[in-house]
C-alpha positions as CSV (number, residue, x, y, z in Angstrom):
1,M,95.6,159.9,349.7
2,R,92.4,160.6,351.9
3,E,90.4,157.6,353.0
4,N,86.8,157.3,351.8
5,I,84.2,159.6,353.5
6,R,81.9,157.5,355.7
7,F,78.4,158.5,355.1
8,H,76.7,157.4,358.6
9,E,73.3,158.5,357.1
10,I,72.4,159.0,353.6
11,K,69.5,161.4,353.4
12,P,66.8,161.5,350.6
13,E,67.7,165.2,350.0
14,I,71.6,164.7,349.9
15,R,73.0,167.7,347.8
16,I,74.6,166.2,344.5
17,L,76.5,168.1,341.9
18,G,76.0,166.4,338.3
19,I,78.4,167.6,335.6
20,D,78.1,167.3,331.8
21,D,79.7,168.9,328.9
22,C,77.9,170.5,325.7
23,S,78.8,168.9,322.5
24,F,81.2,170.6,320.2
25,T,82.6,170.6,316.6
26,P,86.2,169.2,317.0
27,R,87.4,171.2,313.8
28,R,85.5,174.4,314.9
29,S,85.7,174.4,318.7
30,R,88.8,175.2,321.0
31,T,86.8,175.0,324.1
32,A,83.8,173.3,325.5
33,T,81.4,174.3,328.3
34,L,80.7,172.1,331.4
35,V,77.4,172.3,333.1
36,G,77.1,171.7,336.6
37,L,73.7,171.5,338.3
38,V,73.1,171.1,342.1
39,F,70.2,168.6,343.0
40,R,68.8,167.6,346.2
41,G,68.7,163.7,345.8
42,G,66.9,163.0,342.6
43,Q,63.9,165.6,343.1
44,W,64.9,169.5,343.4
45,L,67.0,171.5,341.3
46,D,68.8,173.8,343.7
47,G,71.4,175.4,341.5
48,A,73.7,175.8,338.4
49,M,77.1,176.6,337.5
50,K,79.5,176.2,334.5
51,T,83.0,176.6,333.3
52,T,84.9,176.3,330.1
53,V,87.9,173.7,329.3
54,A,89.8,173.1,326.3
55,V,88.8,170.7,323.8
56,D,91.5,167.6,324.4
57,G,93.1,169.8,326.9
58,L,94.6,169.0,330.5
59,D,92.6,171.5,332.4
60,A,89.3,169.7,333.1
61,T,90.3,168.8,336.7
62,E,91.8,172.1,337.5
63,K,88.6,174.1,335.9
64,I,86.2,171.6,337.8
65,I,87.8,172.3,341.2
66,K,87.6,176.1,340.8
67,M,84.0,176.1,339.8
68,V,83.0,173.8,342.8
69,K,85.0,175.7,345.3
70,S,84.0,179.1,343.9
71,S,80.2,178.2,344.1
72,P,78.0,179.4,346.8
73,H,76.6,176.0,346.9
74,Y,80.0,174.2,347.9
75,D,79.4,174.2,351.6
76,Q,76.0,172.1,351.2
77,L,77.5,169.8,348.4
78,R,78.1,166.0,349.5
79,I,78.9,164.4,346.3
80,I,80.1,165.1,342.7
81,M,78.8,163.0,339.7
82,L,80.3,163.1,336.4
83,N,79.4,161.8,333.0
84,G,82.3,159.7,332.6
85,I,85.9,160.9,333.3
86,T,86.6,162.5,329.9
87,F,85.2,165.8,328.7
88,A,85.7,167.9,325.6
89,G,87.1,164.9,323.8
90,F,89.9,163.4,325.7
91,N,90.1,166.2,328.6
92,I,90.4,163.8,331.3
93,V,89.2,164.3,334.8
94,D,91.5,163.0,337.6
95,I,88.9,162.1,340.0
96,K,91.1,161.2,342.9
97,Q,92.6,164.7,342.7
98,L,89.2,166.2,342.6
99,F,88.3,164.4,345.8
100,E,91.3,165.5,347.5
101,A,90.9,169.0,346.5
102,T,87.3,169.6,347.2
103,G,86.7,167.2,349.9
104,L,83.8,165.8,347.9
105,P,83.6,162.1,346.8
106,V,83.3,161.4,343.3
107,I,81.0,159.1,341.4
108,A,81.9,159.1,337.5
109,L,79.1,157.0,335.5
110,T,78.7,155.6,332.2
111,R,75.9,153.3,330.8
112,E,78.3,151.2,328.7
113,E,81.6,149.5,330.0
114,P,84.6,151.5,328.8
115,N,86.4,150.2,325.9
116,M,90.2,150.5,327.3
117,S,91.5,149.2,324.2
118,A,89.7,151.6,322.0
119,I,90.4,154.5,324.4
120,E,94.4,153.5,324.4
121,T,94.2,153.6,320.4
122,A,92.7,156.8,320.5
123,L,95.2,158.4,322.9
124,R,98.0,157.3,320.9
125,R,97.6,160.6,318.8
126,F,98.5,162.8,321.8
127,S,102.3,163.4,322.5
128,D,101.4,163.1,326.2
129,C,99.5,159.9,325.6
130,E,101.3,158.0,328.7
131,R,100.2,161.0,331.0
132,R,96.5,160.8,330.0
133,L,96.6,156.9,330.2
134,R,97.9,156.9,333.5
135,T,95.2,159.4,334.8
136,I,92.5,157.0,333.4
137,Q,94.2,154.0,335.0
138,E,94.6,155.5,338.4
139,A,91.0,156.0,338.4
140,G,90.5,152.3,338.6
141,E,88.5,149.8,336.8
142,A,85.0,150.4,335.9
143,I,82.6,148.9,338.5
144,K,79.3,147.3,337.4
145,L,76.8,148.4,339.7
146,T,73.1,146.7,339.4
147,L,70.3,149.1,340.7
148,S,66.9,148.6,340.9
149,K,66.4,150.5,337.4
150,G,69.2,148.5,335.8
151,Y,73.0,148.7,335.9
152,V,75.6,151.3,335.1
153,Y,79.4,151.3,335.4
154,T,81.2,153.6,337.9
155,Q,84.7,154.7,338.9
156,L,85.1,155.9,342.5
157,A,86.9,158.4,344.6
158,G,86.3,158.8,348.3
159,V,83.1,156.8,348.6
160,S,82.8,153.0,349.1
161,I,80.8,151.0,346.5
162,D,77.7,150.3,349.1
163,D,77.5,154.1,349.7
164,A,77.8,154.9,345.9
165,K,75.1,152.5,345.2
166,R,72.9,154.1,348.0
167,I,73.4,157.4,346.5
168,L,72.6,156.4,342.9
169,E,69.4,154.5,344.1
170,I,68.3,157.7,345.8
171,S,69.0,159.9,342.7
172,C,67.9,157.6,340.0
173,T,64.4,158.8,340.1
174,N,63.1,158.8,336.5
175,S,65.7,156.5,334.6
176,I,69.0,154.6,335.2
177,I,70.6,157.8,334.8
178,P,70.7,159.7,338.1
179,E,68.5,163.0,337.9
180,P,71.7,165.4,338.4
181,L,73.5,163.8,335.2
182,R,70.2,163.4,333.3
183,V,69.1,166.9,333.6
184,A,72.7,168.5,333.2
185,H,73.0,166.6,329.8
186,I,69.6,168.1,328.8
187,V,70.6,171.4,329.8
188,A,74.1,171.1,328.3
189,S,72.5,169.8,325.0
190,G,70.2,172.9,324.8
191,L,73.1,175.2,325.4
192,A,75.2,173.4,322.7
193,R,72.2,174.2,320.3
194,S,72.0,177.7,321.2
195,M,75.8,178.3,320.6
196,M,75.5,176.6,317.4
197,R,72.6,178.9,316.3
198,K,74.7,182.1,317.3
199,R,77.7,180.9,315.5
200,K,75.7,180.5,312.2
201,K,74.3,184.0,312.5
202,V,77.7,185.6,312.6
């Protein structure tokens, strides 16, 4: 396992990739779209990318790695931010593997402290429950970080707590949610509504 990347200087325009997923209807959807937005700090949107993952699948880590490494923005990126570590239901991202494969530190962020008891109960319906639980456990306990705009819970790979806090302070320009994730959520929500309207017309 690689050690944390040491940020000797964190510039206001650090390139951040924020990733969130589109909402979906579990009974109708077998896949969900992940939206990635490239921001310079918390101010400027530089680019976008997307990929598709299986609902409740096991391919999120692999698909994100491929999306990131095939992007023309890859060489400029310095950090990946995730809206939690589960997408498309319980398609769990292995943040350590993501860091190892891309060379980019990962900050997975949530507003609420993860309820591990509820998560474990939900995972019991999967035949590979232990594998999924192990991936969550290996991401480490959620760390509560108090920022100038409030607090968040984070799981980190390849970045120290102090550096993660500095990066979050730079990127939380309009709310406690970093701008790359806040806008990725807005775009993903709009894309989901658009796809739902198309399905209704078919």
